[in-house]
C-alpha positions as CSV (number, residue, x, y, z in Angstrom):
1,M,29.0,-9.1,0.4
2,G,26.2,-10.3,2.4
3,I,23.3,-8.3,3.8
4,S,24.1,-7.3,7.4
5,V,21.6,-6.6,10.2
6,T,22.3,-2.8,10.0
7,K,21.4,-2.7,6.3
8,L,18.2,-4.6,7.0
9,L,17.3,-2.2,9.8
10,I,17.9,0.8,7.5
11,V,15.7,-0.7,4.8
12,L,13.0,-1.5,7.3
13,G,13.2,2.1,8.7
14,I,12.8,3.6,5.2
15,A,9.9,1.3,4.5
16,I,8.1,2.4,7.7
17,V,8.7,6.1,6.9
18,L,7.4,5.7,3.3
19,F,4.4,3.5,3.9
20,G,3.6,3.6,7.6
21,T,3.1,0.7,10.0
22,K,-0.6,0.3,9.3
23,R,-0.1,-0.1,5.5
24,L,2.8,-2.5,6.0
25,R,0.7,-4.6,8.4
26,N,-2.1,-4.8,5.9
27,A,0.3,-5.7,3.1
28,G,1.7,-8.5,5.3
29,S,-1.7,-9.9,6.1
30,D,-2.7,-9.7,2.4
31,I,0.4,-11.6,1.3
32,G,-0.2,-14.2,4.0
33,A,-3.9,-14.7,2.9
34,A,-2.7,-15.0,-0.7
35,I,-0.2,-17.7,0.2
36,K,-2.8,-19.6,2.2
37,N,-5.3,-19.5,-0.7
38,F,-2.6,-20.6,-3.2
39,R,-1.7,-23.6,-1.0
40,S,-5.4,-24.6,-0.6
41,A,-5.9,-24.3,-4.4
42,I,-2.9,-26.6,-5.0
43,K,-4.3,-29.2,-2.6
44,D,-7.7,-29.0,-4.3
45,G,-6.1,-29.4,-7.7
46,E,-4.2,-32.5,-6.5
47,S,-7.3,-34.1,-5.0
48,D,-9.4,-33.4,-8.2
49,K,-6.6,-35.0,-10.2
50,D,-6.6,-38.1,-8.0
51,E,-10.4,-38.4,-8.2
52,A,-10.4,-38.1,-12.0
53,G,-7.9,-40.9,-12.3
54,S,-9.7,-43.3,-10.0
55,G,-13.3,-43.0,-11.5
56,S,-14.9,-46.1,-12.7
57,E,-17.3,-44.4,-15.1
58,L,-16.4,-43.0,-18.5
59,D,-17.6,-39.7,-19.8
60,G,-20.9,-40.3,-21.5
61,E,-21.4,-43.8,-20.1
62,V,-25.0,-44.8,-19.3
63,T,-25.2,-46.1,-15.8
64,D,-28.9,-46.2,-15.3
65,R,-31.1,-46.9,-18.2
66,K,-34.9,-46.9,-17.9
67,K,-37.1,-48.7,-20.3
68,D,-39.8,-46.7,-22.1
69,E,-43.1,-48.1,-20.9
């Protein structure tokens, strides 16, 4: 009950007839860009998480205090 090569070619042919090659190419590039952005967002989130855990300052901590003169 697997999907054979002939069935995949029939589905591909129907998709080309319905949408056209240009629209399918654009959809493929859009999906690729979305996956790339998702992966970079995941990496940014992990690096932000690592930076937040290794900080030496606390929120609201005074690190440089000037005296009123």
